[in-house]
C-alpha positions in Angstrom: -8.2 4.7 -14.8 -5.6 5.4 -12.1 -7.2 8.7 -11.3 -10.7 7.2 -10.7 -12.4 8.0 -7.4 -12.5 4.4 -6.5 -8.7 4.1 -6.9 -8.0 7.3 -5.0 -10.2 6.3 -2.1 -8.8 2.8 -1.6 -5.1 3.6 -2.5 -4.4 7.2 -1.4 -1.1 8.7 -2.3 1.4 9.1 0.4 3.2 12.4 0.9 7.0 12.1 1.6 6.6 14.1 4.9 4.2 11.5 6.2 6.8 8.8 5.9 9.5 11.0 7.3 7.3 11.7 10.4 7.0 7.9 11.0 10.7 7.4 10.6 11.5 10.3 13.0 9.0 9.0 15.5 10.7 5.6 15.5 14.1 7.2 15.9 12.9 9.4 18.8 11.5 6.3 20.5 14.7 4.4 19.8 12.7 1.5 18.4 13.3 -0.8 15.5 10.0 -0.9 13.5 8.6 -2.0 10.2 6.9 1.1 8.8 4.1 0.1 6.5 2.4 3.2 5.1 -0.3 3.9 4.0 -2.4 1.7 6.2 -3.9 -0.6 3.5 -0.4 -2.2 2.9 -0.8 -4.0 6.2 -3.3 -6.3 4.4 -1.0 -7.2 1.5 0.4 -10.1 3.4 -3.1 -11.6 3.7 -3.2 -12.0 -0.1 -0.9 -15.0 0.2 -3.8 -16.8 1.9 -6.0 -16.3 -1.2 -6.3 -18.6 -4.1 -4.7 -17.4 -7.3 -8.0 -16.0 -8.7 -8.4 -13.9 -5.6 -5.0 -12.4 -6.0 -5.7 -11.8 -9.7 -8.9 -10.0 -8.8 -7.1 -7.7 -6.3 -4.4 -7.0 -8.9 -7.1 -6.1 -11.4 -9.0 -3.9 -9.0 -5.8 -2.1 -7.9 -4.7 -1.7 -11.5 -1.3 -3.1 -10.5 -0.9 -4.8 -13.8 -1.1 -1.4 -15.6 1.6 0.0 -13.4 3.9 -2.9 -14.0 3.6 -2.6 -17.8 4.7 1.0 -17.9 
């Protein structure tokens, strides 16, 4: 399930060097930032506005429950 095309499209894996680039850019600019990568994690905070069945749906679609059980 976790290797399905749907999952890979909506939740792409993040390579370590992508995160390091963002951290180095923040250090170079001498800024304090919250680094949220990949981009879709910016929308996670919006799930608090959903009713419980909406959050359950997104957990089911993202297969988060399967990850938590392992």
